[in-house]
C-alpha positions in Angstrom: -7.0 25.5 31.0 -5.5 22.2 32.2 -3.5 20.1 29.8 -6.0 17.3 29.8 -8.8 19.7 29.0 -6.8 21.3 26.2 -6.1 18.0 24.6 -9.7 16.9 25.0 -10.9 20.2 23.5 -8.5 19.9 20.5 -9.5 16.3 20.0 -13.2 17.1 20.0 -12.6 20.0 17.5 -10.6 17.8 15.2 -13.1 14.9 15.4 -15.9 17.3 14.5 -13.8 18.9 11.7 -12.7 15.6 10.5 -16.2 14.3 10.4 -17.4 17.3 8.3 -14.4 17.0 6.0 -14.9 13.3 5.6 -18.5 13.8 4.7 -17.5 16.4 2.1 -14.7 14.1 0.9 -17.1 11.1 0.5 -19.5 13.2 -1.6 -16.6 14.3 -3.8 -15.5 10.7 -4.3 -19.0 9.7 -5.0 -19.3 12.3 -7.8 -15.8 11.5 -9.2 -16.3 7.7 -9.3 -19.7 8.0 -11.0 -18.4 10.6 -13.5 -15.0 8.9 -14.2 -16.0 5.3 -13.8 -13.4 2.6 -13.2 -10.9 3.7 -15.9 -11.1 7.4 -15.2 -10.8 6.9 -11.4 -7.9 4.6 -12.1 -6.2 7.4 -14.0 -6.9 9.8 -11.1 -5.5 7.3 -8.6 -2.4 6.8 -10.8 -1.8 10.6 -10.9 -2.1 11.0 -7.1 0.0 7.9 -6.4 2.8 9.0 -8.8 3.0 12.4 -7.2 2.9 11.1 -3.7 6.3 9.5 -4.2 7.8 12.9 -5.0 5.8 14.7 -2.3 6.9 12.3 0.4 10.6 12.4 -0.6 10.3 16.2 -0.6 9.2 16.0 3.0 12.7 15.1 4.1 11.2 14.1 7.5 10.5 17.8 8.2 6.8 17.5 9.1 7.4 15.4 12.2 10.7 17.1 13.1 8.9 20.5 13.2 6.6 19.4 16.0 9.5 17.7 17.8 11.9 20.6 17.6 9.6 23.5 18.5 8.3 21.5 21.5 11.7 22.1 23.2 11.2 25.3 25.4 15.0 26.1 25.0 14.9 26.5 21.3 14.4 29.7 19.2 11.0 28.9 17.6 11.0 31.7 15.0 14.5 30.9 13.8 13.8 27.1 13.6 10.5 27.6 11.8 11.9 30.1 9.3 14.7 27.6 8.4 12.3 24.7 8.3 9.9 26.6 6.0 12.7 27.7 3.7 14.1 24.2 3.5 10.7 22.8 2.8 10.1 25.4 0.1 13.3 24.5 -1.7 12.8 20.7 -1.4 9.3 21.0 -2.7 10.4 23.0 -5.7 13.2 20.6 -6.6 11.4 17.2 -6.1 7.9 18.2 -7.2 9.5 20.0 -10.2 11.0 16.7 -11.2 7.7 14.8 -11.2 6.3 16.4 -14.5 9.6 15.6 -16.2 10.0 12.0 -15.0 6.4 11.1 -15.8 7.1 11.7 -19.5 9.3 8.6 -19.5 6.5 6.4 -18.1 4.2 4.4 -20.5 1.1 6.3 -19.3 -1.7 7.8 -21.3 -1.1 11.5 -22.2 -4.1 12.4 -20.0 -2.3 11.0 -17.0 0.9 12.9 -17.8 -1.0 16.1 -18.1 -2.8 15.4 -14.8 0.6 15.0 -13.1 1.8 18.3 -14.4 -1.3 20.1 -13.1 -1.6 18.3 -9.7 2.1 18.8 -8.8 1.0 22.4 -7.8 -1.5 20.9 -5.4 1.2 18.8 -3.7 3.5 21.9 -3.6 1.1 23.9 -1.4 0.3 20.8 0.7 4.0 20.5 1.4 4.2 24.0 2.7 1.1 23.5 4.8 2.6 20.6 6.7 5.3 22.9 8.4 2.6 25.3 9.5 0.5 22.5 11.1 3.3 21.9 13.6 2.8 25.4 15.0 -0.9 24.7 15.7 -0.1 21.3 17.2 2.4 22.8 19.6 0.0 25.5 20.8 -3.0 23.1 20.8 -4.9 25.4 18.4 -6.1 22.7 16.0 -9.3 24.6 15.2 -7.4 26.4 12.5 -6.2 23.1 10.9 -9.8 21.7 11.1 -11.3 24.9 9.6 -8.7 24.8 6.8 -9.5 21.2 6.0 -13.3 21.7 6.0 -13.1 24.8 3.8 -10.6 23.3 1.3 -12.7 20.1 1.1 -15.8 22.3 0.4 -13.9 24.2 -2.3 -12.8 20.9 -3.9 -16.4 19.6 -3.9 -17.6 22.7 -5.6 -14.7 22.5 -8.1 -15.5 18.9 -8.9 -19.2 19.7 -9.3 -18.3 22.5 -11.7 -15.9 20.2 -13.6 -18.7 17.7 -14.1 -21.2 20.3 -15.0 -19.0 21.9 -17.7 -17.7 18.5 -18.8 -14.1 19.3 -18.1 -13.4 15.7 -17.0 -10.2 14.6 -15.2 -8.3 17.7 -16.0 -11.0 19.9 -14.5 -10.9 17.8 -11.4 -7.1 18.2 -11.2 -7.4 22.0 -11.4 -10.0 21.9 -8.6 -7.5 20.0 -6.5 -4.9 22.7 -7.0 -7.3 25.5 -6.1 -8.4 23.6 -3.0 -4.7 23.2 -1.8 -4.1 27.0 -2.4 -7.1 27.9 -0.2 -5.9 25.5 2.5 -2.4 27.1 2.5 -3.9 30.6 2.8 -6.1 29.6 5.8 -3.1 28.0 7.5 -0.6 30.8 6.8 -2.2 33.9 8.1 -3.3 32.6 11.5 0.2 31.1 12.0 1.7 34.6 12.2 0.0 35.0 15.6 2.3 32.3 17.0 5.4 32.6 14.9 7.2 35.0 12.6 8.3 33.0 9.6 10.5 34.4 7.0 12.9 33.0 4.3 16.1 32.1 6.1 19.1 29.9 5.4 21.3 29.3 8.4 23.7 26.5 7.6 24.2 25.6 11.3 20.4 25.4 11.8 20.0 23.4 8.6 22.7 20.9 9.9 20.8 20.6 13.2 17.5 20.0 11.3 19.2 17.4 9.0 20.7 15.7 12.1 17.2 15.2 13.4 15.3 14.6 10.1 17.5 12.3 8.1 16.4 9.2 9.9 12.8 10.2 9.4 13.5 11.0 5.7 14.9 7.5 5.2 12.1 5.8 7.1 9.4 7.8 5.4 10.9 7.0 1.9 10.9 3.3 2.6 7.4 3.6 4.2 6.3 5.1 0.9 7.7 2.1 -1.0 5.7 -0.5 1.0 2.6 1.7 1.1 2.3 3.1 -2.4 4.3 0.8 -4.7 1.3 -1.5 -4.9 -0.7 1.0 -6.8 2.2 2.1 -8.9 2.9 -1.5 -9.9 -0.8 -2.1 -10.6 -0.8 0.9 -12.9 2.1 -0.5 -14.8 1.2 -4.2 -15.0 -2.6 -4.1 -14.9 -5.4 -2.0 -16.4 -6.5 1.4 -15.2 -9.9 -0.1 -14.4 -8.2 -2.5 -11.9 -6.3 0.5 -10.5 -9.6 2.3 -10.1 -11.3 -0.6 -8.2 -8.3 -0.9 -5.9 -8.0 2.9 -5.5 -11.6 3.3 -4.5 -11.2 0.9 -1.6 -7.9 2.5 -0.7 -9.5 5.9 -0.6 -11.8 4.7 2.2 -8.7 3.4 4.0 -6.9 6.8 3.6 -9.9 8.5 5.2 -9.9 6.1 8.1 -6.2 6.3 8.8 -6.4 10.1 9.2 -7.9 9.4 12.6 -4.8 7.8 14.2 -2.5 10.3 12.5 -4.7 13.2 13.7 -4.6 12.0 17.3 -0.9 11.1 17.3 -0.2 14.6 15.9 -2.0 16.1 18.9 -0.2 14.1 21.5 3.3 14.2 19.9 4.3 17.6 21.3 3.0 16.6 24.8 4.9 13.3 24.6 8.1 15.1 23.5 7.8 17.7 26.2 7.2 15.0 28.9 10.3 13.1 27.8 12.5 16.2 27.6 11.5 17.1 31.2 12.0 13.5 32.3 8.3 13.1 33.4 8.2 9.4 32.4 5.0 8.8 34.5 3.1 11.4 32.5 4.7 10.1 29.2 3.5 6.5 29.9 0.1 7.6 31.1 -0.6 9.5 27.9 0.7 6.6 25.8 -1.5 4.1 27.7 -4.6 6.2 27.3 -3.9 6.7 23.6 -3.4 2.9 23.3 -6.8 2.3 24.9 -8.4 4.8 22.5 -6.8 3.0 19.6 -8.3 -0.3 20.6 -11.7 1.3 21.2 -11.6 2.8 17.7 -9.9 0.0 15.7 -11.7 -3.2 16.8 -15.3 -2.2 15.9 -14.1 -0.7 12.6 -12.4 -4.0 11.8 -15.3 -6.2 12.6 -18.1 -4.0 11.3 -16.4 -3.6 7.9 -16.6 -7.3 7.3 -20.4 -7.0 7.0 -20.8 -3.6 5.4 -17.8 -3.4 3.0 -19.6 -4.1 -0.2 -22.8 -2.1 0.4 -20.6 0.7 1.7 -18.5 0.8 -1.5 -21.6 0.7 -3.6 -23.0 3.6 -1.6 -19.8 5.6 -1.9 -18.6 4.8 -5.4 -21.5 3.3 -7.2 -22.5 -0.2 -8.3 -19.5 -0.5 -10.7 -17.2 -0.5 -7.7 -19.0 -3.3 -5.8 -15.8 -5.5 -6.1 -13.9 -2.8 -4.1 -15.9 -4.0 -1.1 -14.0 -7.4 -1.2 -10.7 -5.5 -1.3 -11.8 -3.2 1.6 -12.4 -6.3 3.8 -8.7 -7.0 3.5 -7.3 -3.5 3.6 -9.3 -2.8 6.8 -6.9 -5.1 8.6 -4.1 -2.8 7.6 -6.1 0.2 8.7 -6.7 -1.3 12.2 -3.0 -2.1 12.6 -2.1 1.5 11.6 -3.9 2.8 14.7 -1.2 1.1 16.7 1.9 1.4 14.5 1.2 5.2 14.2 1.0 5.6 17.9 4.2 3.6 18.6 6.1 5.3 15.9 5.1 8.8 17.2 6.2 7.7 20.7 9.6 6.7 19.3 9.9 10.1 17.5 9.0 11.9 20.7 12.0 10.3 22.5 14.3 11.1 19.5 15.0 7.5 18.7 13.8 7.6 15.1 17.1 6.2 13.8 16.2 2.9 15.3 13.3 2.6 12.9 15.5 2.6 9.8 16.4 -1.0 9.7 12.8 -2.4 10.0 11.5 0.1 7.4 14.2 -1.0 4.9 13.4 -4.6 5.6 9.7 -4.1 5.3 10.0 -2.1 2.1 12.3 -4.6 0.4 10.2 -7.6 1.4 6.9 -5.8 0.5 8.3 -4.8 -2.9 9.3 -8.5 -3.5 5.8 -9.5 -2.4 4.1 -7.0 -4.8 6.2 -8.2 -7.7 5.3 -11.8 -7.0 1.6 -11.5 -6.1 0.3 -8.5 -8.1 0.9 -10.2 -11.5 -0.8 -13.3 -10.3 -3.6 -12.0 -7.9 -3.9 -8.3 -9.0 -5.4 -6.1 -6.3 -6.0 -8.9 -3.9 -2.3 -9.7 -3.8 -1.5 -6.0 -3.3 -3.9 -5.8 -0.4 -2.6 -8.8 1.5 1.1 -7.6 1.1 0.0 -4.2 2.5 -1.5 -6.0 5.6 1.8 -7.9 6.1 3.8 -4.6 5.9 1.7 -2.8 8.5 1.9 -5.7 10.9 5.7 -5.9 10.7 6.0 -2.2 11.4 3.6 -2.2 14.3 5.3 -5.2 16.0 8.8 -3.8 15.7 7.7 -0.3 16.7 6.1 -1.7 19.8 9.3 -3.6 20.7 11.4 -0.5 20.2 9.2 1.7 22.3 9.2 -0.9 25.1 13.0 -1.2 24.9 13.7 2.6 25.2 10.9 3.7 27.5 9.9 0.5 29.3 6.3 1.2 28.2 4.3 -2.0 28.1 0.7 -1.6 26.9 -2.0 -2.7 29.3 -4.5 -4.9 27.3 -7.3 -4.7 29.9 -9.5 -2.8 27.5 -9.1 -5.3 24.7 -11.6 -8.0 25.9 -14.2 -5.3 26.7 -13.9 -3.8 23.3 -14.1 -7.2 21.6 -17.3 -8.1 23.5 -18.9 -4.7 22.7 -17.8 -5.1 19.0 -19.4 -8.6 18.9 -22.7 -7.2 20.2 -22.5 -4.5 17.5 -21.6 -7.1 14.9 -24.8 -9.1 15.7 -26.9 -5.9 15.6 -25.5 -5.1 12.1 -26.1 -8.6 10.9 -29.7 -8.5 12.0 -30.4 -5.1 10.5 -28.3 -5.3 7.3 -31.2 -6.2 4.9 -33.9 -4.3 6.7 -32.7 -0.7 7.1 -30.8 2.0 5.2 -27.0 1.5 5.5 -26.4 5.0 7.0 -29.0 4.4 9.7 -27.4 1.0 10.4 -24.0 2.6 10.9 -25.4 5.1 13.3 -27.2 2.4 15.3 -24.0 0.3 15.3 -22.0 3.1 16.7 -24.6 3.7 19.5 -24.8 0.0 20.3 -21.0 -0.3 20.5 -20.4 2.6 22.8 -23.4 1.8 25.0 -22.2 -1.8 25.3 -18.7 -0.6 26.0 -19.9 1.7 28.7 -21.9 -1.0 30.5 -18.9 -3.4 30.2 -16.8 -0.8 32.0 -14.6 0.0 28.9 -15.3 3.7 29.2 -16.3 5.7 32.3 -18.0 9.1 32.8 -14.5 10.6 33.5 -13.2 9.2 30.2 -16.1 10.7 28.3 -15.6 14.1 30.0 -11.8 14.1 29.2 -12.0 12.4 25.8 -10.0 9.5 27.2 -7.0 11.5 28.4 -6.3 12.7 31.9 -3.4 14.7 33.1 
């Protein structure tokens, strides 16, 4: 099977899997928000946000380094993976073990503290999963990853339904989250043994090699966490849990949307890394350009369409008590659109092993964003948090683009931008005319059809692009 066909095949599988998982996730959120309401969902959001700090620090940059290192054909895959897995296991035990202790010193409700203790197990198994995903990315066997996500999301949905039925509340939902993560780990682990023999192994020389590659990523990811998640943490400390719930509901939609660029970037990362290692710069730039085109095709209609459907969409997903989340979503969707590009550029930089160059801008962005949160959240609450988030993503995207151009001489061709904008405007008009006349889900389907048909007739996509999912060898 040709490389282009493999990438297209894996992309299609992931899109289908992500679509099913997203649908299950939205149903789960809909049940949770209606059961917990603003305050309860705020408590849930606070628990997940608090743990995410420890989960990301425990990563140590290993998730992205896994794919990068095992893409090198000269490396001993089993040895590297065994040491990566062992290192990840130890870091997860240490850092996620600290979370239940440190939360005791925060001025949170006892229910939130208990939720952190329980959900830390969920983050533990998720941490182990992330090393295994790199194996499937390298071998372009993302069907396993997609299957694991769908089944674990289904398990979570069933668990949440049972928690609601038996009136177990927030604690029951946290237990369901843990069970879901365990199921996901099991589904990832057993198929991974077909491609790699992973065992517990501590080789100091290998660990030093891993740290040499991963420490810049560990630093950048940590500062990335500061500007991405500190908003919710500060909200939880300075404002009410109801406000956290309103903000968290909108952010949950953004989290779902941003899995798309990270999903695709994860697929092309090993291909980019392999192309750079073999000095095939033409192929490297071709894949980047096609990926950039896809990012524009995806981001522009989402950005424009959300401005019309944000409030009814949030009411549909979370219920009428979360209508205000729609106004926040209109702002956060700007950050989501920018992430499509910042994610692509950052993965390109990782592929050429220049991640150290990202450190300065991540530190600058984290510090300035933190200052922004402390200034604007007390005064403007979730609206201040949302706009600072947009600022952060824009700075990262611009600087990442500059670095990628500097080291690879890649300059994005913007030919697709005007065509995507025109197609998005046609779609925007269609949504505007239909918004009060049809069911929202039907409108979204029609909008998608209108956009892609318009883009096709404007020459933005061709029959070959459709056949190869936008990537050609």
